[in-house]
C-alpha positions as a Python dict, from the first residue, in 0.01 Angstrom:
ca = {
    (1, 'M'): (0, 0, 0),
    (2, 'T'): (271, 50, 260),
    (3, 'E'): (258, -47, 626),
    (4, 'Q'): (246, 322, 713),
    (5, 'E'): (-60, 364, 489),
    (6, 'T'): (-230, 68, 658),
    (7, 'Y'): (-182, 241, 992),
    (8, 'M'): (-320, 571, 860),
    (9, 'H'): (-626, 395, 715),
    (10, 'G'): (-669, 200, 1038),
    (11, 'N'): (-687, 533, 1222),
    (12, 'S'): (-945, 664, 975),
    (13, 'Y'): (-1155, 356, 1042),
    (14, 'E'): (-1124, 399, 1420),
    (15, 'F'): (-1207, 773, 1403),
    (16, 'F'): (-1516, 707, 1186),
    (17, 'I'): (-1656, 453, 1436),
    (18, 'R'): (-1570, 672, 1738),
    (19, 'R'): (-1733, 974, 1575),
    (20, 'A'): (-2053, 781, 1502),
    (21, 'F'): (-2092, 650, 1855),
    (22, 'N'): (-1914, 931, 2039),
    (23, 'C'): (-1719, 660, 2219),
    (24, 'E'): (-1374, 564, 2334),
    (25, 'R'): (-1131, 340, 2156),
    (26, 'G'): (-1222, -24, 2184),
    (27, 'K'): (-1600, 28, 2191),
    (28, 'H'): (-1823, -61, 1897),
    (29, 'G'): (-1523, -202, 1707),
    (30, 'A'): (-1330, 127, 1728),
    (31, 'E'): (-980, -15, 1716),
    (32, 'T'): (-712, 84, 1457),
    (33, 'A'): (-561, -267, 1456),
    (34, 'Y'): (-885, -438, 1341),
    (35, 'F'): (-872, -262, 1010),
    (36, 'K'): (-494, -220, 981),
    (37, 'F'): (-435, -596, 1009),
    (38, 'L'): (-701, -665, 741),
    (39, 'L'): (-523, -426, 508),
    (40, 'M'): (-187, -586, 581),
    (41, 'A'): (-335, -925, 502),
    (42, 'D'): (-449, -780, 168),
    (43, 'I'): (-84, -704, 90),
    (44, 'G'): (36, -1045, 204),
    (45, 'K'): (140, -977, 568),
    (46, 'N'): (-101, -1164, 791),
    (47, 'F'): (-113, -1073, 1160),
    (48, 'L'): (-481, -1162, 1207),
    (49, 'S'): (-586, -1350, 1520),
    (50, 'K'): (-901, -1484, 1348),
    (51, 'P'): (-969, -1592, 991),
    (52, 'Y'): (-968, -1308, 740),
    (53, 'E'): (-1327, -1367, 632),
    (54, 'K'): (-1450, -1350, 996),
    (55, 'Q'): (-1263, -1032, 1080),
    (56, 'F'): (-1362, -874, 748),
    (57, 'K'): (-1729, -954, 816),
    (58, 'D'): (-1698, -807, 1170),
    (59, 'V'): (-1533, -483, 1041),
    (60, 'K'): (-1800, -439, 770),
    (61, 'G'): (-2065, -484, 1039),
    (62, 'Y'): (-1903, -218, 1263),
    (63, 'I'): (-1893, 26, 973),
    (64, 'I'): (-2254, -43, 876),
    (65, 'K'): (-2368, 9, 1238),
    (66, 'A'): (-2177, 335, 1248),
    (67, 'I'): (-2348, 451, 925),
    (68, 'D'): (-2683, 353, 1072),
    (69, 'K'): (-2599, 552, 1386),
    (70, 'F'): (-2524, 865, 1175),
    (71, 'L'): (-2854, 810, 995),
    (72, 'Q'): (-3035, 827, 1332),
    (73, 'R'): (-2876, 1164, 1413),
    (74, 'K'): (-3092, 1377, 1186),
    (75, 'P'): (-2849, 1417, 895),
    (76, 'T'): (-2909, 1666, 618),
    (77, 'S'): (-3059, 1537, 298),
    (78, 'D'): (-2711, 1545, 132),
    (79, 'E'): (-2568, 1351, 426),
    (80, 'Q'): (-2851, 1096, 403),
    (81, 'I'): (-2786, 1040, 32),
    (82, 'F'): (-2411, 1003, 95),
    (83, 'L'): (-2452, 768, 390),
    (84, 'A'): (-2698, 547, 196),
    (85, 'S'): (-2449, 528, -93),
    (86, 'M'): (-2163, 459, 148),
    (87, 'R'): (-2362, 180, 308),
    (88, 'A'): (-2417, 12, -29),
    (89, 'R'): (-2046, 42, -110),
    (90, 'V'): (-1949, -113, 223),
    (91, 'E'): (-2197, -397, 182),
    (92, 'S'): (-2064, -477, -165),
    (93, 'A'): (-1692, -457, -66),
    (94, 'E'): (-1501, -775, -131),
    (95, 'N'): (-1186, -698, 74),
    (96, 'A'): (-1056, -441, 316),
    (97, 'T'): (-892, -234, 43),
    (98, 'D'): (-1242, -176, -101),
    (99, 'L'): (-1340, -11, 229),
    (100, 'V'): (-1061, 251, 236),
    (101, 'N'): (-1221, 517, 11),
    (102, 'P'): (-1570, 491, 165),
    (103, 'I'): (-1419, 534, 511),
    (104, 'I'): (-1209, 837, 412),
    (105, 'E'): (-1508, 994, 236),
    (106, 'G'): (-1730, 910, 534),
    (107, 'L'): (-1493, 1102, 765),
    (108, 'H'): (-1523, 1406, 542),
    (109, 'A'): (-1900, 1378, 513),
    (110, 'T'): (-1946, 1356, 890),
    (111, 'Q'): (-1715, 1646, 987),
    (112, 'R'): (-1993, 1831, 1169),
    (113, 'Y'): (-2030, 1544, 1416),
    (114, 'R'): (-1665, 1537, 1524),
    (115, 'D'): (-1700, 1751, 1834),
    (116, 'L'): (-2045, 1637, 1948),
}
């Protein structure tokens, strides 16, 4: 993974959180750098201000809270199934790289919430 890709995935993380909570950057963990720096640590470039395990746990928690928020917004049955599956994948992730695909897929699955 390149540094440019870590930035792109960091943005996807931020957009997913912001979409869930309809909030500004910096609220509910919606900050590109939180996820970007975890991904960079995965490729051997550590810019983290706290231990990897602590930041990883925090980011997983933010994603799970966002999923739970979507589940409170009367999702369709297909969305419910996807979000439940996504939640399980996030919970079982062992590193930040394991979170990339669920986040990208989550952005696609929650498209209808982007302008609310």
